[in-house]
N, CA, C and O atoms as a GROMACS GRO file, in nm:
protein
  360
    1MET      N    1  22.758   9.622  -3.049
    1MET     CA    2  22.791   9.517  -3.098
    1MET      C    3  22.825   9.526  -3.237
    1MET      O    4  22.756   9.603  -3.304
    2LYS      N    5  22.940   9.446  -3.309
    2LYS     CA    6  22.950   9.492  -3.466
    2LYS      C    7  22.847   9.428  -3.573
    2LYS      O    8  22.809   9.311  -3.566
    3THR      N    9  22.797   9.536  -3.694
    3THR     CA   10  22.754   9.431  -3.752
    3THR      C   11  22.813   9.480  -3.927
    3THR      O   12  22.827   9.591  -3.979
    4LEU      N   13  22.833   9.361  -3.971
    4LEU     CA   14  22.847   9.356  -4.135
    4LEU      C   15  22.799   9.376  -4.264
    4LEU      O   16  22.808   9.267  -4.322
    5ILE      N   17  22.743   9.479  -4.355
    5ILE     CA   18  22.648   9.488  -4.436
    5ILE      C   19  22.715   9.385  -4.536
    5ILE      O   20  22.828   9.400  -4.580
    6LEU      N   21  22.642   9.290  -4.563
    6LEU     CA   22  22.671   9.240  -4.672
    6LEU      C   23  22.617   9.233  -4.840
    6LEU      O   24  22.636   9.153  -4.932
    7LEU      N   25  22.549   9.352  -4.828
    7LEU     CA   26  22.455   9.384  -4.952
    7LEU      C   27  22.411   9.510  -4.882
    7LEU      O   28  22.370   9.523  -4.767
    8GLU      N   29  22.424   9.580  -4.955
    8GLU     CA   30  22.393   9.755  -4.973
    8GLU      C   31  22.198   9.744  -4.996
    8GLU      O   32  22.149   9.684  -5.091
    9ALA      N   33  22.137   9.797  -4.917
    9ALA     CA   34  22.003   9.799  -4.968
    9ALA      C   35  21.985   9.914  -5.062
    9ALA      O   36  22.074   9.999  -5.059
   10THR      N   37  21.895   9.927  -5.137
   10THR     CA   38  21.860   9.981  -5.252
   10THR      C   39  21.696  10.064  -5.265
   10THR      O   40  21.612  10.030  -5.182
   11THR      N   41  21.663  10.154  -5.354
   11THR     CA   42  21.483  10.138  -5.372
   11THR      C   43  21.450  10.086  -5.458
   11THR      O   44  21.347  10.119  -5.517
   12GLU      N   45  21.545   9.960  -5.506
   12GLU     CA   46  21.477   9.814  -5.575
   12GLU      C   47  21.473   9.742  -5.490
   12GLU      O   48  21.359   9.704  -5.461
   13ARG      N   49  21.596   9.682  -5.403
   13ARG     CA   50  21.594   9.560  -5.345
   13ARG      C   51  21.652   9.614  -5.197
   13ARG      O   52  21.741   9.695  -5.172
   14ASN      N   53  21.555   9.524  -5.099
   14ASN     CA   54  21.647   9.547  -4.952
   14ASN      C   55  21.768   9.466  -4.927
   14ASN      O   56  21.787   9.364  -4.994
   15GLY      N   57  21.845   9.500  -4.840
   15GLY     CA   58  21.991   9.455  -4.852
   15GLY      C   59  21.997   9.329  -4.745
   15GLY      O   60  21.910   9.251  -4.708
   16ILE      N   61  22.152   9.345  -4.709
   16ILE     CA   62  22.160   9.224  -4.616
   16ILE      C   63  22.248   9.206  -4.454
   16ILE      O   64  22.356   9.152  -4.480
   17LEU      N   65  22.245   9.215  -4.410
   17LEU     CA   66  22.348   9.240  -4.239
   17LEU      C   67  22.334   9.102  -4.207
   17LEU      O   68  22.260   9.008  -4.233
   18VAL      N   69  22.454   9.130  -4.128
   18VAL     CA   70  22.543   9.048  -4.033
   18VAL      C   71  22.485   9.056  -3.950
   18VAL      O   72  22.414   9.147  -3.993
   19LYS      N   73  22.429   9.029  -3.810
   19LYS     CA   74  22.475   9.036  -3.683
   19LYS      C   75  22.477   8.930  -3.562
   19LYS      O   76  22.436   8.814  -3.552
   20LYS      N   77  22.529   8.999  -3.494
   20LYS     CA   78  22.546   8.881  -3.401
   20LYS      C   79  22.447   8.786  -3.352
   20LYS      O   80  22.337   8.831  -3.383
   21THR      N   81  22.432   8.645  -3.272
   21THR     CA   82  22.288   8.619  -3.276
   21THR      C   83  22.307   8.625  -3.096
   21THR      O   84  22.421   8.620  -3.051
   22ILE      N   85  22.212   8.632  -3.020
   22ILE     CA   86  22.201   8.679  -2.866
   22ILE      C   87  22.191   8.504  -2.814
   22ILE      O   88  22.235   8.436  -2.721
   23ASN      N   89  22.110   8.485  -2.930
   23ASN     CA   90  22.138   8.263  -2.816
   23ASN      C   91  22.181   8.169  -2.824
   23ASN      O   92  22.163   8.059  -2.771
   24ASP      N   93  22.288   8.234  -2.941
   24ASP     CA   94  22.386   8.183  -2.942
   24ASP      C   95  22.538   8.224  -3.015
   24ASP      O   96  22.560   8.297  -3.111
   25ILE      N   97  22.636   8.142  -2.924
   25ILE     CA   98  22.743   8.200  -2.929
   25ILE      C   99  22.848   8.156  -3.051
   25ILE      O  100  22.970   8.170  -3.060
   26ASN      N  101  22.759   8.102  -3.133
   26ASN     CA  102  22.874   7.987  -3.207
   26ASN      C  103  22.819   8.011  -3.381
   26ASN      O  104  22.867   7.958  -3.481
   27SER      N  105  22.684   8.128  -3.371
   27SER     CA  106  22.647   8.167  -3.481
   27SER      C  107  22.653   8.307  -3.505
   27SER      O  108  22.696   8.379  -3.415
   28CYS      N  109  22.609   8.365  -3.633
   28CYS     CA  110  22.521   8.534  -3.636
   28CYS      C  111  22.446   8.487  -3.799
   28CYS      O  112  22.464   8.411  -3.894
   29GLU      N  113  22.354   8.594  -3.750
   29GLU     CA  114  22.243   8.582  -3.869
   29GLU      C  115  22.265   8.678  -3.952
   29GLU      O  116  22.357   8.759  -3.943
   30LEU      N  117  22.155   8.673  -4.066
   30LEU     CA  118  22.197   8.736  -4.196
   30LEU      C  119  21.948   8.722  -4.139
   30LEU      O  120  21.856   8.641  -4.123
   31ARG      N  121  21.994   8.927  -4.138
   31ARG     CA  122  21.898   8.988  -4.174
   31ARG      C  123  21.841   9.068  -4.266
   31ARG      O  124  21.897   9.177  -4.278
   32LYS      N  125  21.768   9.053  -4.319
   32LYS     CA  126  21.711   9.143  -4.438
   32LYS      C  127  21.680   9.258  -4.370
   32LYS      O  128  21.616   9.265  -4.265
   33ILE      N  129  21.754   9.395  -4.466
   33ILE     CA  130  21.743   9.521  -4.385
   33ILE      C  131  21.665   9.596  -4.496
   33ILE      O  132  21.661   9.534  -4.602
   34SER      N  133  21.593   9.733  -4.495
   34SER     CA  134  21.522   9.828  -4.550
   34SER      C  135  21.687   9.925  -4.620
   34SER      O  136  21.804   9.900  -4.592
   35ILE      N  137  21.638  10.025  -4.707
   35ILE     CA  138  21.729  10.135  -4.752
   35ILE      C  139  21.710  10.219  -4.598
   35ILE      O  140  21.813  10.268  -4.552
   36SER      N  141  21.596  10.235  -4.526
   36SER     CA  142  21.577  10.296  -4.424
   36SER      C  143  21.676  10.250  -4.290
   36SER      O  144  21.716  10.314  -4.193
   37GLY      N  145  21.694  10.122  -4.328
   37GLY     CA  146  21.784  10.059  -4.192
   37GLY      C  147  21.711   9.955  -4.099
   37GLY      O  148  21.768   9.873  -4.027
   38ARG      N  149  21.504   9.980  -4.121
   38ARG     CA  150  21.454   9.863  -4.055
   38ARG      C  151  21.492   9.740  -4.060
   38ARG      O  152  21.559   9.720  -4.161
   39ASP      N  153  21.476   9.638  -3.986
   39ASP     CA  154  21.530   9.524  -4.020
   39ASP      C  155  21.364   9.450  -4.021
   39ASP      O  156  21.261   9.452  -3.955
   40ASN      N  157  21.428   9.378  -4.161
   40ASN     CA  158  21.296   9.306  -4.182
   40ASN      C  159  21.245   9.149  -4.202
   40ASN      O  160  21.155   9.091  -4.262
   41GLY      N  161  21.345   9.117  -4.121
   41GLY     CA  162  21.341   8.972  -4.093
   41GLY      C  163  21.478   8.892  -4.050
   41GLY      O  164  21.587   8.945  -4.072
   42TYR      N  165  21.471   8.788  -4.001
   42TYR     CA  166  21.596   8.662  -4.011
   42TYR      C  167  21.592   8.585  -4.157
   42TYR      O  168  21.491   8.548  -4.217
   43ILE      N  169  21.723   8.573  -4.195
   43ILE     CA  170  21.683   8.543  -4.378
   43ILE      C  171  21.762   8.420  -4.340
   43ILE      O  172  21.702   8.328  -4.396
   44SER      N  173  21.888   8.360  -4.260
   44SER     CA  174  21.956   8.260  -4.238
   44SER      C  175  22.077   8.292  -4.136
   44SER      O  176  22.108   8.402  -4.091
   45SER      N  177  22.139   8.162  -4.110
   45SER     CA  178  22.228   8.230  -3.968
   45SER      C  179  22.407   8.178  -4.040
   45SER      O  180  22.409   8.174  -4.164
   46VAL      N  181  22.500   8.154  -3.991
   46VAL     CA  182  22.599   8.093  -4.039
   46VAL      C  183  22.690   8.068  -3.956
   46VAL      O  184  22.762   8.166  -3.934
   47ASN      N  185  22.715   7.976  -3.901
   47ASN     CA  186  22.830   7.949  -3.812
   47ASN      C  187  22.956   7.934  -3.832
   47ASN      O  188  22.997   7.929  -3.948
   48LYS      N  189  23.035   7.925  -3.735
   48LYS     CA  190  23.238   7.924  -3.719
   48LYS      C  191  23.261   7.824  -3.853
   48LYS      O  192  23.370   7.857  -3.899
   49SER      N  193  23.219   7.742  -3.915
   49SER     CA  194  23.245   7.639  -4.023
   49SER      C  195  23.174   7.707  -4.128
   49SER      O  196  23.142   7.629  -4.218
   50GLY      N  197  23.138   7.823  -4.147
   50GLY     CA  198  23.065   7.859  -4.229
   50GLY      C  199  22.969   7.852  -4.323
   50GLY      O  200  22.953   7.928  -4.419
   51THR      N  201  22.870   7.701  -4.272
   51THR     CA  202  22.743   7.676  -4.321
   51THR      C  203  22.670   7.774  -4.301
   51THR      O  204  22.690   7.848  -4.205
   52VAL      N  205  22.575   7.794  -4.384
   52VAL     CA  206  22.456   7.884  -4.403
   52VAL      C  207  22.356   7.786  -4.379
   52VAL      O  208  22.342   7.679  -4.438
   53ILE      N  209  22.275   7.840  -4.274
   53ILE     CA  210  22.144   7.744  -4.291
   53ILE      C  211  22.054   7.858  -4.300
   53ILE      O  212  22.050   7.957  -4.227
   54ALA      N  213  21.958   7.819  -4.436
   54ALA     CA  214  21.916   7.939  -4.481
   54ALA      C  215  21.678   7.877  -4.454
   54ALA      O  216  21.580   7.823  -4.506
   55THR      N  217  21.728   7.942  -4.344
   55THR     CA  218  21.565   7.974  -4.270
   55THR      C  219  21.550   8.067  -4.220
   55THR      O  220  21.652   8.122  -4.178
   56GLY      N  221  21.429   8.129  -4.198
   56GLY     CA  222  21.399   8.226  -4.136
   56GLY      C  223  21.284   8.299  -4.158
   56GLY      O  224  21.228   8.300  -4.267
   57LEU      N  225  21.242   8.369  -4.049
   57LEU     CA  226  21.100   8.441  -4.020
   57LEU      C  227  21.125   8.569  -3.968
   57LEU      O  228  21.222   8.597  -3.898
   58SER      N  229  21.038   8.644  -4.002
   58SER     CA  230  21.048   8.786  -4.003
   58SER      C  231  20.933   8.813  -3.876
   58SER      O  232  20.839   8.735  -3.857
   59TRP      N  233  20.960   8.962  -3.774
   59TRP     CA  234  20.908   8.979  -3.680
   59TRP      C  235  20.721   8.930  -3.672
   59TRP      O  236  20.644   8.892  -3.584
   60ARG      N  237  20.712   8.955  -3.808
   60ARG     CA  238  20.589   8.940  -3.811
   60ARG      C  239  20.533   8.786  -3.817
   60ARG      O  240  20.414   8.761  -3.839
   61GLY      N  241  20.614   8.704  -3.799
   61GLY     CA  242  20.572   8.562  -3.787
   61GLY      C  243  20.596   8.496  -3.969
   61GLY      O  244  20.635   8.380  -3.974
   62LYS      N  245  20.574   8.564  -4.098
   62LYS     CA  246  20.565   8.519  -4.189
   62LYS      C  247  20.748   8.493  -4.209
   62LYS      O  248  20.840   8.548  -4.150
   63VAL      N  249  20.750   8.386  -4.319
   63VAL     CA  250  20.902   8.331  -4.371
   63VAL      C  251  20.932   8.460  -4.478
   63VAL      O  252  20.863   8.519  -4.562
   64VAL      N  253  21.036   8.469  -4.443
   64VAL     CA  254  21.140   8.595  -4.498
   64VAL      C  255  21.240   8.541  -4.654
   64VAL      O  256  21.345   8.476  -4.661
   65ASN      N  257  21.151   8.601  -4.764
   65ASN     CA  258  21.246   8.587  -4.841
   65ASN      C  259  21.394   8.684  -4.880
   65ASN      O  260  21.410   8.806  -4.887
   66SER      N  261  21.473   8.589  -4.899
   66SER     CA  262  21.615   8.711  -4.969
   66SER      C  263  21.596   8.744  -5.055
   66SER      O  264  21.574   8.695  -5.166
   67PRO      N  265  21.607   8.874  -4.997
   67PRO     CA  266  21.641   9.009  -5.154
   67PRO      C  267  21.731   8.917  -5.295
   67PRO      O  268  21.683   8.953  -5.402
   68ILE      N  269  21.822   8.833  -5.310
   68ILE     CA  270  21.889   8.777  -5.356
   68ILE      C  271  21.902   8.655  -5.375
   68ILE      O  272  21.957   8.616  -5.272
   69GLU      N  273  21.884   8.557  -5.450
   69GLU     CA  274  21.916   8.437  -5.451
   69GLU      C  275  21.996   8.376  -5.383
   69GLU      O  276  22.112   8.415  -5.381
   70MET      N  277  21.956   8.260  -5.306
   70MET     CA  278  22.054   8.221  -5.166
   70MET      C  279  22.147   8.132  -5.287
   70MET      O  280  22.166   8.017  -5.246
   71GLY      N  281  22.184   8.147  -5.369
   71GLY     CA  282  22.339   8.107  -5.435
   71GLY      C  283  22.457   8.250  -5.380
   71GLY      O  284  22.550   8.250  -5.299
   72GLU      N  285  22.386   8.386  -5.485
   72GLU     CA  286  22.461   8.458  -5.426
   72GLU      C  287  22.466   8.474  -5.257
   72GLU      O  288  22.586   8.460  -5.238
   73VAL      N  289  22.431   8.486  -5.182
   73VAL     CA  290  22.416   8.454  -5.040
   73VAL      C  291  22.532   8.375  -5.007
   73VAL      O  292  22.647   8.415  -4.986
   74PHE      N  293  22.484   8.250  -5.005
   74PHE     CA  294  22.626   8.150  -4.990
   74PHE      C  295  22.824   8.258  -5.055
   74PHE      O  296  22.933   8.258  -4.999
   75LYS      N  297  22.780   8.323  -5.178
   75LYS     CA  298  22.905   8.369  -5.242
   75LYS      C  299  22.955   8.442  -5.141
   75LYS      O  300  23.058   8.424  -5.075
   76LEU      N  301  22.840   8.558  -5.132
   76LEU     CA  302  22.888   8.692  -5.032
   76LEU      C  303  22.954   8.626  -4.886
   76LEU      O  304  23.067   8.665  -4.859
   77VAL      N  305  22.906   8.554  -4.815
   77VAL     CA  306  22.966   8.468  -4.724
   77VAL      C  307  23.085   8.450  -4.699
   77VAL      O  308  23.160   8.488  -4.609
   78GLU      N  309  23.103   8.356  -4.827
   78GLU     CA  310  23.226   8.335  -4.844
   78GLU      C  311  23.316   8.426  -4.902
   78GLU      O  312  23.433   8.419  -4.867
   79ASN      N  313  23.279   8.517  -4.991
   79ASN     CA  314  23.370   8.586  -5.006
   79ASN      C  315  23.418   8.675  -4.864
   79ASN      O  316  23.533   8.719  -4.861
   80ASN      N  317  23.313   8.704  -4.732
   80ASN     CA  318  23.348   8.786  -4.632
   80ASN      C  319  23.348   8.722  -4.508
   80ASN      O  320  23.303   8.772  -4.405
   81PHE      N  321  23.407   8.596  -4.519
   81PHE     CA  322  23.399   8.495  -4.371
   81PHE      C  323  23.450   8.521  -4.265
   81PHE      O  324  23.413   8.522  -4.148
   82ASP      N  325  23.565   8.548  -4.335
   82ASP     CA  326  23.709   8.607  -4.231
   82ASP      C  327  23.631   8.733  -4.119
   82ASP      O  328  23.641   8.708  -3.999
   83LYS      N  329  23.561   8.856  -4.158
   83LYS     CA  330  23.486   8.929  -4.072
   83LYS      C  331  23.370   8.868  -4.064
   83LYS      O  332  23.318   8.947  -3.984
   84ILE      N  333  23.274   8.777  -4.087
   84ILE     CA  334  23.188   8.732  -3.994
   84ILE      C  335  23.218   8.669  -3.925
   84ILE      O  336  23.145   8.663  -3.826
   85LEU      N  337  23.386   8.546  -3.925
   85LEU     CA  338  23.406   8.505  -3.818
   85LEU      C  339  23.437   8.604  -3.688
   85LEU      O  340  23.408   8.588  -3.570
   86GLU      N  341  23.487   8.683  -3.736
   86GLU     CA  342  23.510   8.832  -3.652
   86GLU      C  343  23.358   8.817  -3.543
   86GLU      O  344  23.362   8.759  -3.434
   87ILE      N  345  23.272   8.860  -3.582
   87ILE     CA  346  23.163   8.900  -3.580
   87ILE      C  347  23.122   8.741  -3.461
   87ILE      O  348  23.123   8.765  -3.340
   88ILE      N  349  23.103   8.650  -3.490
   88ILE     CA  350  23.107   8.510  -3.431
   88ILE      C  351  23.142   8.532  -3.271
   88ILE      O  352  23.072   8.531  -3.170
   89ASN      N  353  23.274   8.549  -3.294
   89ASN     CA  354  23.402   8.569  -3.216
   89ASN      C  355  23.370   8.666  -3.120
   89ASN      O  356  23.411   8.651  -3.004
   90GLU      N  357  23.288   8.786  -3.158
   90GLU     CA  358  23.316   8.897  -3.092
   90GLU      C  359  23.257   8.877  -2.873
   90GLU      O  360  23.276   8.971  -2.796
   0.00000   0.00000   0.00000
């Protein structure tokens, strides 16, 4: 399954990975990842129209905070939407 790193993880902050959803063929997930590549939870989803739905939970059941402001996440999604759409349509 194809993925895309929107924001590289560093020692100071986590990164953001785009991953295809299993349950919805019309969207993909934005997931917070650590520098080791560990999945730290679901931040939001992006659908085929480019809408970002900003709610998410970690695998521990806790709310996941984005490593950057959501306004910056929206810009990253907008700038990489062609690649994200390829993942959704995969």
